[in-house]
N, CA, C and O atoms as a GROMACS GRO file, in nm:
protein
  432
    1UNK      N    1   9.465   8.629  11.852
    1UNK     CA    2   9.446   8.722  11.778
    1UNK      C    3   9.421   8.820  11.819
    1UNK      O    4   9.530   8.877  11.814
    2UNK      N    5   9.284   8.956  11.900
    2UNK     CA    6   9.282   9.064  11.915
    2UNK      C    7   9.402   8.968  12.122
    2UNK      O    8   9.508   9.012  12.165
    3UNK      N    9   9.343   8.881  12.167
    3UNK     CA   10   9.378   8.836  12.267
    3UNK      C   11   9.544   8.827  12.262
    3UNK      O   12   9.597   8.938  12.258
    4UNK      N   13   9.580   8.781  12.262
    4UNK     CA   14   9.700   8.714  12.217
    4UNK      C   15   9.803   8.833  12.173
    4UNK      O   16   9.925   8.821  12.190
    5UNK      N   17   9.753   8.930  12.124
    5UNK     CA   18   9.819   9.029  12.041
    5UNK      C   19   9.772   9.083  12.224
    5UNK      O   20   9.792   8.974  12.278
    6UNK      N   21   9.739   9.149  12.306
    6UNK     CA   22   9.680   9.255  12.379
    6UNK      C   23   9.764   9.144  12.543
    6UNK      O   24   9.823   9.180  12.646
    7UNK      N   25   9.734   9.038  12.498
    7UNK     CA   26   9.851   8.946  12.582
    7UNK      C   27   9.997   9.026  12.593
    7UNK      O   28  10.063   9.028  12.697
    8UNK      N   29  10.011   9.049  12.548
    8UNK     CA   30  10.192   8.965  12.502
    8UNK      C   31  10.193   9.197  12.528
    8UNK      O   32  10.307   9.233  12.555
    9UNK      N   33  10.086   9.324  12.519
    9UNK     CA   34  10.153   9.383  12.519
    9UNK      C   35  10.145   9.448  12.685
    9UNK      O   36  10.206   9.549  12.720
   10UNK      N   37  10.058   9.367  12.773
   10UNK     CA   38  10.075   9.391  12.878
   10UNK      C   39  10.186   9.269  12.902
   10UNK      O   40  10.195   9.250  13.024
   11UNK      N   41  10.219   9.236  12.875
   11UNK     CA   42  10.334   9.126  12.916
   11UNK      C   43  10.492   9.235  12.920
   11UNK      O   44  10.575   9.237  13.011
   12UNK      N   45  10.493   9.296  12.824
   12UNK     CA   46  10.567   9.416  12.788
   12UNK      C   47  10.516   9.503  12.901
   12UNK      O   48  10.605   9.540  12.977
   13UNK      N   49  10.421   9.534  12.922
   13UNK     CA   50  10.361   9.679  13.059
   13UNK      C   51  10.413   9.612  13.197
   13UNK      O   52  10.411   9.663  13.308
   14UNK      N   53  10.450   9.509  13.168
   14UNK     CA   54  10.405   9.461  13.379
   14UNK      C   55  10.561   9.389  13.361
   14UNK      O   56  10.592   9.282  13.414
   15UNK      N   57  10.654   9.471  13.272
   15UNK     CA   58  10.831   9.341  13.252
   15UNK      C   59  10.797   9.218  13.222
   15UNK      O   60  10.901   9.157  13.197
   16UNK      N   61  10.741   9.177  13.215
   16UNK     CA   62  10.731   8.999  13.186
   16UNK      C   63  10.846   8.962  13.102
   16UNK      O   64  10.949   8.896  13.120
   17UNK      N   65  10.770   9.058  12.958
   17UNK     CA   66  10.926   9.049  12.866
   17UNK      C   67  10.976   9.176  12.793
   17UNK      O   68  10.950   9.296  12.799
   18UNK      N   69  11.045   9.111  12.733
   18UNK     CA   70  11.150   9.268  12.629
   18UNK      C   71  11.130   9.210  12.504
   18UNK      O   72  11.154   9.104  12.446
   19UNK      N   73  11.064   9.342  12.477
   19UNK     CA   74  11.046   9.327  12.290
   19UNK      C   75  11.023   9.509  12.296
   19UNK      O   76  10.964   9.586  12.372
   20UNK      N   77  11.081   9.519  12.210
   20UNK     CA   78  11.125   9.696  12.134
   20UNK      C   79  10.957   9.713  12.064
   20UNK      O   80  10.901   9.628  11.994
   21UNK      N   81  10.898   9.852  12.109
   21UNK     CA   82  10.758   9.830  12.067
   21UNK      C   83  10.758   9.834  11.919
   21UNK      O   84  10.674   9.781  11.846
   22UNK      N   85  10.891   9.922  11.872
   22UNK     CA   86  10.873   9.918  11.698
   22UNK      C   87  10.898   9.762  11.653
   22UNK      O   88  10.954   9.723  11.550
   23UNK      N   89  10.827   9.664  11.787
   23UNK     CA   90  10.860   9.550  11.678
   23UNK      C   91  10.648   9.470  11.664
   23UNK      O   92  10.602   9.360  11.633
   24UNK      N   93  10.584   9.611  11.710
   24UNK     CA   94  10.473   9.565  11.797
   24UNK      C   95  10.384   9.539  11.603
   24UNK      O   96  10.460   9.583  11.517
   25UNK      N   97  10.315   9.508  11.571
   25UNK     CA   98  10.280   9.477  11.445
   25UNK      C   99  10.124   9.555  11.407
   25UNK      O  100  10.019   9.548  11.471
   26UNK      N  101  10.154   9.631  11.276
   26UNK     CA  102   9.973   9.702  11.341
   26UNK      C  103   9.870   9.626  11.282
   26UNK      O  104   9.906   9.512  11.254
   27UNK      N  105   9.725   9.660  11.248
   27UNK     CA  106   9.661   9.636  11.305
   27UNK      C  107   9.579   9.532  11.143
   27UNK      O  108   9.480   9.462  11.125
   28UNK      N  109   9.746   9.605  11.026
   28UNK     CA  110   9.708   9.495  10.879
   28UNK      C  111   9.810   9.371  10.899
   28UNK      O  112   9.815   9.288  10.808
   29UNK      N  113   9.897   9.352  11.023
   29UNK     CA  114   9.958   9.235  10.989
   29UNK      C  115   9.964   9.115  11.114
   29UNK      O  116  10.036   9.016  11.130
   30UNK      N  117   9.826   9.190  11.213
   30UNK     CA  118   9.850   9.032  11.300
   30UNK      C  119   9.810   8.983  11.177
   30UNK      O  120   9.812   9.017  11.058
   31UNK      N  121   9.761   8.862  11.270
   31UNK     CA  122   9.634   8.746  11.187
   31UNK      C  123   9.558   8.820  11.200
   31UNK      O  124   9.568   8.871  11.088
   32UNK      N  125   9.446   8.901  11.271
   32UNK     CA  126   9.269   8.928  11.212
   32UNK      C  127   9.307   8.982  11.098
   32UNK      O  128   9.251   8.957  10.992
   33UNK      N  129   9.436   9.086  11.113
   33UNK     CA  130   9.469   9.146  11.061
   33UNK      C  131   9.507   9.138  10.882
   33UNK      O  132   9.497   9.219  10.790
   34UNK      N  133   9.541   9.036  10.890
   34UNK     CA  134   9.645   8.967  10.786
   34UNK      C  135   9.470   8.873  10.712
   34UNK      O  136   9.449   8.881  10.591
   35UNK      N  137   9.355   8.787  10.816
   35UNK     CA  138   9.234   8.764  10.816
   35UNK      C  139   9.182   8.882  10.687
   35UNK      O  140   9.160   8.859  10.568
   36UNK      N  141   9.171   9.027  10.772
   36UNK     CA  142   9.055   9.069  10.679
   36UNK      C  143   9.096   9.132  10.562
   36UNK      O  144   9.008   9.158  10.479
   37UNK      N  145   9.225   9.168  10.536
   37UNK     CA  146   9.238   9.227  10.451
   37UNK      C  147   9.266   9.110  10.276
   37UNK      O  148   9.276   9.141  10.157
   38UNK      N  149   9.268   8.971  10.355
   38UNK     CA  150   9.231   8.846  10.278
   38UNK      C  151   9.147   8.787  10.236
   38UNK      O  152   9.083   8.798  10.131
   39UNK      N  153   9.142   8.690  10.352
   39UNK     CA  154   8.997   8.626  10.329
   39UNK      C  155   8.880   8.699  10.382
   39UNK      O  156   8.768   8.684  10.334
   40UNK      N  157   8.905   8.777  10.477
   40UNK     CA  158   8.752   8.814  10.476
   40UNK      C  159   8.695   8.896  10.381
   40UNK      O  160   8.575   8.878  10.363
   41UNK      N  161   8.763   8.999  10.299
   41UNK     CA  162   8.786   9.129  10.197
   41UNK      C  163   8.723   9.036  10.071
   41UNK      O  164   8.613   9.073  10.029
   42UNK      N  165   8.768   8.948  10.026
   42UNK     CA  166   8.725   8.820   9.905
   42UNK      C  167   8.560   8.761   9.995
   42UNK      O  168   8.484   8.718   9.908
   43UNK      N  169   8.516   8.754  10.092
   43UNK     CA  170   8.355   8.659  10.174
   43UNK      C  171   8.307   8.797  10.179
   43UNK      O  172   8.259   8.846  10.077
   44UNK      N  173   8.316   8.871  10.298
   44UNK     CA  174   8.240   8.902  10.384
   44UNK      C  175   8.264   9.104  10.325
   44UNK      O  176   8.250   9.208  10.390
   45UNK      N  177   8.297   9.083  10.204
   45UNK     CA  178   8.300   9.321  10.275
   45UNK      C  179   8.148   9.337  10.204
   45UNK      O  180   8.107   9.448  10.169
   46UNK      N  181   8.061   9.200  10.185
   46UNK     CA  182   7.962   9.306  10.100
   46UNK      C  183   7.807   9.311  10.283
   46UNK      O  184   7.688   9.341  10.271
   47UNK      N  185   7.888   9.267  10.434
   47UNK     CA  186   7.854   9.248  10.554
   47UNK      C  187   7.851   9.357  10.584
   47UNK      O  188   7.947   9.406  10.524
   48UNK      N  189   7.796   9.449  10.650
   48UNK     CA  190   7.834   9.604  10.711
   48UNK      C  191   7.890   9.536  10.787
   48UNK      O  192   8.008   9.515  10.762
   49UNK      N  193   7.815   9.457  10.944
   49UNK     CA  194   7.907   9.422  11.063
   49UNK      C  195   8.086   9.388  11.009
   49UNK      O  196   8.184   9.353  11.076
   50UNK      N  197   8.073   9.411  10.892
   50UNK     CA  198   8.261   9.349  10.882
   50UNK      C  199   8.346   9.489  10.843
   50UNK      O  200   8.455   9.515  10.893
   51UNK      N  201   8.275   9.578  10.742
   51UNK     CA  202   8.313   9.628  10.747
   51UNK      C  203   8.373   9.765  10.829
   51UNK      O  204   8.450   9.858  10.803
   52UNK      N  205   8.292   9.720  10.943
   52UNK     CA  206   8.306   9.838  11.115
   52UNK      C  207   8.420   9.810  11.161
   52UNK      O  208   8.501   9.887  11.213
   53UNK      N  209   8.429   9.629  11.132
   53UNK     CA  210   8.585   9.571  11.187
   53UNK      C  211   8.679   9.680  11.268
   53UNK      O  212   8.705   9.723  11.381
   54UNK      N  213   8.727   9.702  11.048
   54UNK     CA  214   8.801   9.762  11.064
   54UNK      C  215   8.863   9.880  11.162
   54UNK      O  216   8.970   9.890  11.222
   55UNK      N  217   8.719   9.983  11.145
   55UNK     CA  218   8.784  10.087  11.267
   55UNK      C  219   8.849  10.033  11.459
   55UNK      O  220   8.945  10.060  11.531
   56UNK      N  221   8.738   9.959  11.465
   56UNK     CA  222   8.806   9.939  11.623
   56UNK      C  223   8.968   9.822  11.691
   56UNK      O  224   9.036   9.836  11.792
   57UNK      N  225   8.976   9.696  11.560
   57UNK     CA  226   9.081   9.700  11.543
   57UNK      C  227   9.227   9.815  11.553
   57UNK      O  228   9.335   9.833  11.609
   58UNK      N  229   9.131   9.867  11.452
   58UNK     CA  230   9.332   9.970  11.436
   58UNK      C  231   9.317  10.009  11.602
   58UNK      O  232   9.395   9.999  11.697
   59UNK      N  233   9.191  10.055  11.589
   59UNK     CA  234   9.211  10.087  11.768
   59UNK      C  235   9.286  10.034  11.900
   59UNK      O  236   9.363  10.082  11.984
   60UNK      N  237   9.220   9.906  11.874
   60UNK     CA  238   9.293   9.808  11.966
   60UNK      C  239   9.490   9.815  11.977
   60UNK      O  240   9.556   9.797  12.080
   61UNK      N  241   9.548   9.849  11.826
   61UNK     CA  242   9.675   9.807  11.781
   61UNK      C  243   9.728   9.973  11.845
   61UNK      O  244   9.817   9.998  11.926
   62UNK      N  245   9.662  10.040  11.793
   62UNK     CA  246   9.716  10.246  11.830
   62UNK      C  247   9.676  10.204  11.947
   62UNK      O  248   9.774  10.257  12.001
   63UNK      N  249   9.613  10.151  12.048
   63UNK     CA  250   9.659  10.224  12.198
   63UNK      C  251   9.704  10.183  12.243
   63UNK      O  252   9.763  10.234  12.339
   64UNK      N  253   9.719   9.987  12.193
   64UNK     CA  254   9.815   9.920  12.313
   64UNK      C  255   9.987   9.980  12.236
   64UNK      O  256  10.084  10.009  12.306
   65UNK      N  257   9.986   9.983  12.145
   65UNK     CA  258  10.152  10.079  12.157
   65UNK      C  259  10.171  10.201  12.192
   65UNK      O  260  10.272  10.240  12.251
   66UNK      N  261  10.082  10.266  12.162
   66UNK     CA  262  10.085  10.373  12.273
   66UNK      C  263  10.094  10.435  12.390
   66UNK      O  264  10.132  10.544  12.432
   67UNK      N  265  10.039  10.318  12.441
   67UNK     CA  266  10.054  10.257  12.584
   67UNK      C  267  10.222  10.237  12.622
   67UNK      O  268  10.266  10.329  12.691
   68UNK      N  269  10.310  10.143  12.589
   68UNK     CA  270  10.379  10.084  12.577
   68UNK      C  271  10.449  10.234  12.535
   68UNK      O  272  10.521  10.186  12.448
   69UNK      N  273  10.473  10.343  12.532
   69UNK     CA  274  10.568  10.432  12.422
   69UNK      C  275  10.499  10.524  12.569
   69UNK      O  276  10.548  10.634  12.592
   70UNK      N  277  10.411  10.483  12.640
   70UNK     CA  278  10.425  10.595  12.716
   70UNK      C  279  10.495  10.587  12.892
   70UNK      O  280  10.547  10.659  12.977
   71UNK      N  281  10.436  10.395  12.860
   71UNK     CA  282  10.514  10.385  12.970
   71UNK      C  283  10.668  10.325  13.020
   71UNK      O  284  10.726  10.295  13.124
   72UNK      N  285  10.696  10.329  12.827
   72UNK     CA  286  10.845  10.355  12.862
   72UNK      C  287  10.927  10.516  12.906
   72UNK      O  288  11.023  10.552  12.974
   73UNK      N  289  10.839  10.567  12.835
   73UNK     CA  290  10.829  10.772  12.852
   73UNK      C  291  10.809  10.767  13.031
   73UNK      O  292  10.865  10.865  13.080
   74UNK      N  293  10.736  10.669  13.147
   74UNK     CA  294  10.704  10.674  13.215
   74UNK      C  295  10.566  10.770  13.257
   74UNK      O  296  10.513  10.809  13.361
   75UNK      N  297  10.556  10.775  13.187
   75UNK     CA  298  10.391  10.872  13.127
   75UNK      C  299  10.273  10.742  13.210
   75UNK      O  300  10.179  10.709  13.137
   76UNK      N  301  10.277  10.697  13.305
   76UNK     CA  302  10.192  10.589  13.384
   76UNK      C  303  10.040  10.637  13.373
   76UNK      O  304   9.953  10.584  13.305
   77UNK      N  305  10.027  10.768  13.468
   77UNK     CA  306   9.860  10.735  13.378
   77UNK      C  307   9.804  10.758  13.239
   77UNK      O  308   9.690  10.718  13.218
   78UNK      N  309   9.856  10.803  13.165
   78UNK     CA  310   9.822  10.860  13.004
   78UNK      C  311   9.841  10.656  12.918
   78UNK      O  312   9.796  10.583  12.830
   79UNK      N  313   9.914  10.662  13.002
   79UNK     CA  314   9.932  10.458  12.929
   79UNK      C  315   9.830  10.440  12.998
   79UNK      O  316   9.749  10.400  12.913
   80UNK      N  317   9.762  10.443  13.123
   80UNK     CA  318   9.659  10.384  13.205
   80UNK      C  319   9.515  10.411  13.067
   80UNK      O  320   9.434  10.331  13.021
   81UNK      N  321   9.530  10.502  13.049
   81UNK     CA  322   9.454  10.638  12.980
   81UNK      C  323   9.426  10.506  12.846
   81UNK      O  324   9.327  10.433  12.834
   82UNK      N  325   9.537  10.510  12.772
   82UNK     CA  326   9.510  10.389  12.651
   82UNK      C  327   9.535  10.216  12.645
   82UNK      O  328   9.564  10.128  12.564
   83UNK      N  329   9.517  10.224  12.728
   83UNK     CA  330   9.525  10.089  12.769
   83UNK      C  331   9.400  10.015  12.824
   83UNK      O  332   9.383   9.895  12.846
   84UNK      N  333   9.315  10.122  12.839
   84UNK     CA  334   9.152  10.151  12.881
   84UNK      C  335   9.104  10.148  12.728
   84UNK      O  336   9.046  10.045  12.694
   85UNK      N  337   9.117  10.228  12.650
   85UNK     CA  338   9.114  10.269  12.519
   85UNK      C  339   9.085  10.198  12.463
   85UNK      O  340   8.976  10.187  12.407
   86UNK      N  341   9.204  10.106  12.460
   86UNK     CA  342   9.237   9.886  12.386
   86UNK      C  343   9.136   9.795  12.454
   86UNK      O  344   9.053   9.723  12.400
   87UNK      N  345   9.158   9.811  12.574
   87UNK     CA  346   9.044   9.789  12.612
   87UNK      C  347   8.876   9.762  12.578
   87UNK      O  348   8.820   9.659  12.614
   88UNK      N  349   8.817   9.856  12.513
   88UNK     CA  350   8.695   9.888  12.467
   88UNK      C  351   8.691   9.871  12.313
   88UNK      O  352   8.605   9.834  12.233
   89UNK      N  353   8.824   9.916  12.303
   89UNK     CA  354   8.805   9.883  12.187
   89UNK      C  355   8.794   9.695  12.121
   89UNK      O  356   8.727   9.634  12.037
   90UNK      N  357   8.892   9.669  12.208
   90UNK     CA  358   8.879   9.518  12.150
   90UNK      C  359   8.733   9.473  12.214
   90UNK      O  360   8.659   9.400  12.149
   91UNK      N  361   8.698   9.517  12.336
   91UNK     CA  362   8.550   9.464  12.288
   91UNK      C  363   8.459   9.486  12.247
   91UNK      O  364   8.353   9.425  12.268
   92UNK      N  365   8.484   9.618  12.147
   92UNK     CA  366   8.434   9.601  12.045
   92UNK      C  367   8.437   9.531  11.890
   92UNK      O  368   8.363   9.531  11.792
   93UNK      N  369   8.578   9.468  11.930
   93UNK     CA  370   8.622   9.412  11.844
   93UNK      C  371   8.528   9.283  11.814
   93UNK      O  372   8.468   9.246  11.713
   94UNK      N  373   8.545   9.220  11.965
   94UNK     CA  374   8.483   9.106  11.959
   94UNK      C  375   8.312   9.116  11.955
   94UNK      O  376   8.246   9.038  11.886
   95UNK      N  377   8.268   9.191  12.014
   95UNK     CA  378   8.098   9.213  11.957
   95UNK      C  379   8.029   9.177  11.805
   95UNK      O  380   7.931   9.118  11.762
   96UNK      N  381   8.168   9.264  11.745
   96UNK     CA  382   8.152   9.260  11.561
   96UNK      C  383   8.161   9.120  11.543
   96UNK      O  384   8.064   9.054  11.504
   97UNK      N  385   8.304   9.057  11.576
   97UNK     CA  386   8.283   8.894  11.520
   97UNK      C  387   8.221   8.849  11.569
   97UNK      O  388   8.155   8.787  11.486
   98UNK      N  389   8.172   8.823  11.692
   98UNK     CA  390   8.049   8.764  11.700
   98UNK      C  391   7.912   8.763  11.646
   98UNK      O  392   7.828   8.673  11.653
   99UNK      N  393   7.900   8.925  11.571
   99UNK     CA  394   7.782   8.962  11.530
   99UNK      C  395   7.807   8.913  11.398
   99UNK      O  396   7.720   8.898  11.312
  100UNK      N  397   7.906   8.894  11.387
  100UNK     CA  398   7.985   8.858  11.203
  100UNK      C  399   7.928   8.707  11.214
  100UNK      O  400   7.823   8.666  11.165
  101UNK      N  401   8.002   8.649  11.275
  101UNK     CA  402   7.972   8.490  11.277
  101UNK      C  403   7.836   8.442  11.297
  101UNK      O  404   7.833   8.326  11.256
  102UNK      N  405   7.666   8.497  11.362
  102UNK     CA  406   7.614   8.523  11.390
  102UNK      C  407   7.502   8.537  11.197
  102UNK      O  408   7.402   8.488  11.144
  103UNK      N  409   7.595   8.622  11.173
  103UNK     CA  410   7.504   8.688  11.003
  103UNK      C  411   7.633   8.587  10.937
  103UNK      O  412   7.693   8.638  10.842
  104UNK      N  413   7.675   8.464  10.976
  104UNK     CA  414   7.765   8.400  10.843
  104UNK      C  415   7.682   8.272  10.843
  104UNK      O  416   7.642   8.196  10.753
  105UNK      N  417   7.667   8.275  11.001
  105UNK     CA  418   7.604   8.124  11.028
  105UNK      C  419   7.386   8.112  10.961
  105UNK      O  420   7.308   8.021  10.931
  106UNK      N  421   7.381   8.246  10.969
  106UNK     CA  422   7.228   8.320  10.995
  106UNK      C  423   7.200   8.195  10.779
  106UNK      O  424   7.120   8.103  10.763
  107UNK      N  425   7.329   8.267  10.634
  107UNK     CA  426   7.336   8.305  10.530
  107UNK      C  427   7.341   8.134  10.507
  107UNK      O  428   7.250   8.093  10.435
  108UNK      N  429   7.438   8.026  10.561
  108UNK     CA  430   7.490   7.897  10.525
  108UNK      C  431   7.312   7.794  10.495
  108UNK      O  432   7.314   7.675  10.461
   0.00000   0.00000   0.00000
């Protein structure tokens, strides 16, 4: 999910692996995004916390990809800013997923 995707961002940022930035999935093509667009929308679209999930999830991807582009351009301060924004958005995604899980469990 989000953690695996971020791990790849950091691996590229630190030169552990090499992958073109253009090959990174946007927020609709990763595992969470695919679930959100299919099963999630079918089952949970009436739950407010589910609907709140899309924006921070998008922000994780946008900021991670932007950070990698900035690293390529040697703009490290700006890249760090975007990595921090990616982390903030990731925390929000995890909070919302936890809350969604609690709401789903409470309904059954």
